[in-house]
C-alpha positions in Angstrom: 0.0 0.0 -0.1 2.8 2.4 0.7 4.4 2.0 -2.7 1.1 2.9 -4.4 0.8 6.0 -2.1 4.3 7.0 -3.0 3.6 6.5 -6.7 0.5 8.6 -6.5 2.4 11.2 -4.8 5.1 11.4 -7.4 2.7 11.3 -10.2 0.5 14.1 -8.7 3.8 16.1 -8.0 4.7 16.2 -11.6 1.2 16.4 -13.1 -0.4 19.1 -11.0 2.1 21.8 -12.3 0.6 21.1 -15.6 -2.9 22.2 -14.6 -2.5 25.8 -15.5 -1.4 25.1 -19.1 -4.2 22.4 -19.5 -6.8 24.9 -18.3 -5.8 27.5 -20.7 -5.8 24.9 -23.6 -9.2 23.5 -22.6 -10.5 27.2 -22.5 -9.2 27.7 -26.0 -11.1 24.7 -27.0 -14.2 26.0 -25.4 -13.8 29.3 -27.3 -13.7 27.7 -30.8 -16.4 25.1 -30.4 -19.3 25.7 -32.8 -22.2 26.7 -30.4 -24.6 27.1 -33.3 -25.1 30.7 -32.9 -25.3 32.5 -36.1 -25.3 35.9 -37.8 -23.3 37.5 -35.0 -26.1 37.4 -32.6 -24.0 35.7 -29.8 -20.3 36.7 -29.1 -18.2 33.9 -27.8 -16.4 34.9 -24.7 -12.7 34.6 -24.7 -12.6 31.9 -22.4 -8.7 31.3 -22.3 -8.3 34.8 -20.7 -10.0 33.6 -17.6 -7.2 31.1 -16.7 -4.6 33.3 -18.1 -5.7 36.0 -15.6 -6.2 33.5 -12.7 -2.8 31.6 -12.9 -1.0 35.0 -13.5 -2.6 36.3 -10.3 -1.9 33.2 -8.1 0.6 30.9 -9.6 2.6 32.7 -12.3 5.6 30.4 -11.9 3.3 27.6 -13.2 2.2 29.6 -16.4 5.5 31.2 -17.5 5.5 33.7 -20.3 6.8 31.4 -23.1 3.9 28.9 -22.4 1.4 31.9 -22.5 2.9 32.8 -25.9 2.8 29.4 -27.2 -0.9 28.9 -26.1 -1.8 32.1 -27.7 -0.1 30.8 -31.0 -2.3 27.8 -30.5 -5.5 29.9 -30.4 -4.2 31.7 -33.4 -3.8 28.6 -35.4 -7.3 27.0 -34.4 -9.1 30.2 -35.1 -7.3 30.8 -38.5 -6.7 34.3 -37.5 -3.5 36.5 -38.0 -0.7 34.4 -36.5 0.6 36.2 -33.2 -2.6 38.1 -32.7 -4.0 36.0 -29.8 -0.5 35.4 -28.6 -0.1 39.2 -28.0 -3.5 39.4 -26.4 -2.6 36.6 -23.9 0.7 38.3 -23.3 -0.8 41.7 -22.7 -3.5 40.3 -20.5 -0.9 38.3 -18.6 1.3 41.2 -18.1 -1.5 43.6 -17.0 -2.6 40.9 -14.6 1.0 40.6 -13.1 1.3 44.3 -12.8 -1.9 44.4 -10.7 -1.6 41.0 -9.0 -0.5 42.5 -5.7 -3.5 44.7 -5.5 -5.8 41.8 -6.6 -4.7 38.8 -4.5 -6.5 38.4 -1.2 -9.2 41.0 -2.2 -12.8 40.3 -2.1 -14.2 38.6 -5.2 -15.7 41.8 -6.6 -12.2 43.5 -6.7 -10.8 40.5 -8.4 -13.7 40.5 -10.8 -12.9 44.2 -11.6 -9.3 43.5 -12.0 -10.2 40.7 -14.5 -12.5 43.2 -16.4 -9.7 45.6 -16.7 -7.1 43.1 -17.8 -9.5 41.6 -20.3 -10.5 45.0 -21.6 -6.8 46.0 -22.0 -5.9 42.7 -23.8 -8.8 42.7 -26.1 -8.7 46.3 -27.1 -4.9 45.9 -27.9 -5.9 43.0 -30.0 -8.6 44.8 -31.7 -6.1 47.7 -32.5 -3.6 45.2 -33.8 -6.2 43.6 -36.0 -7.2 46.8 -37.3 -3.5 47.6 -38.2 -3.0 44.0 -39.6 -6.1 44.3 -41.9 -5.3 48.0 -42.7 -8.7 49.2 -41.8 -10.6 50.4 -38.8 -12.4 47.3 -37.5 -15.8 47.8 -35.9 -15.3 48.0 -32.1 -18.6 46.5 -31.0 -17.9 42.9 -31.4 -14.6 43.3 -29.3 -16.5 45.2 -26.8 -19.4 42.6 -26.7 -16.7 39.8 -26.3 -15.2 41.8 -23.5 -18.5 42.0 -21.6 -19.3 38.4 -22.4 -16.0 37.2 -21.0 -16.3 39.4 -18.0 -19.8 38.0 -17.2 -18.8 34.5 -17.5 -15.8 34.9 -15.1 -17.6 34.4 -12.0 -19.3 31.2 -13.3 -15.9 29.5 -13.6 -13.8 31.2 -10.9 -14.9 28.6 -8.4 -13.3 25.9 -10.5 -9.9 27.8 -10.7 -10.0 28.4 -6.9 -10.5 24.7 -6.3 -7.7 23.9 -8.7 -5.4 26.4 -7.2 -5.8 24.9 -3.8 -5.2 21.4 -5.1 -2.0 22.6 -7.0 -0.8 24.4 -3.9 -1.5 21.3 -1.7 0.4 19.0 -4.0 3.3 21.4 -4.3 3.9 21.3 -0.5 4.4 17.6 -0.4 
């Protein structure tokens, strides 16, 4: 029985640090799933910004900048958009979050939610600007504003999952 417990401990010790990367990858997949909404009536939230924000706030060492960049490139590839656009959006959101993480961590949820809204808005607006430059035309801002609002509204619905995961990661790192 002790050998099994030891194996479980080692397996957990090496797999739990992958949780932040896996949550962003899963969120990217959730973003690109075909939900059946047509004609631009519904804007899909930028789900991946939620774990990018969360892990940058609580465990940035488990979601380093090169991984954030590669995950952003992954979203670029699965969305068939300009290569590098989502990578930059992820990096800007991550950077804004790191910059404000000391003020966010340990605050009431509404303050964290406001911090998420700010980081999301900065990242998505920067992405909108870069896309406008890339396409050499002023893109309509309403879709990106709608996406920022939708993403911000979804945040509290999934934040509990990340709180649970962060506690598990922390518990397994201590062992």
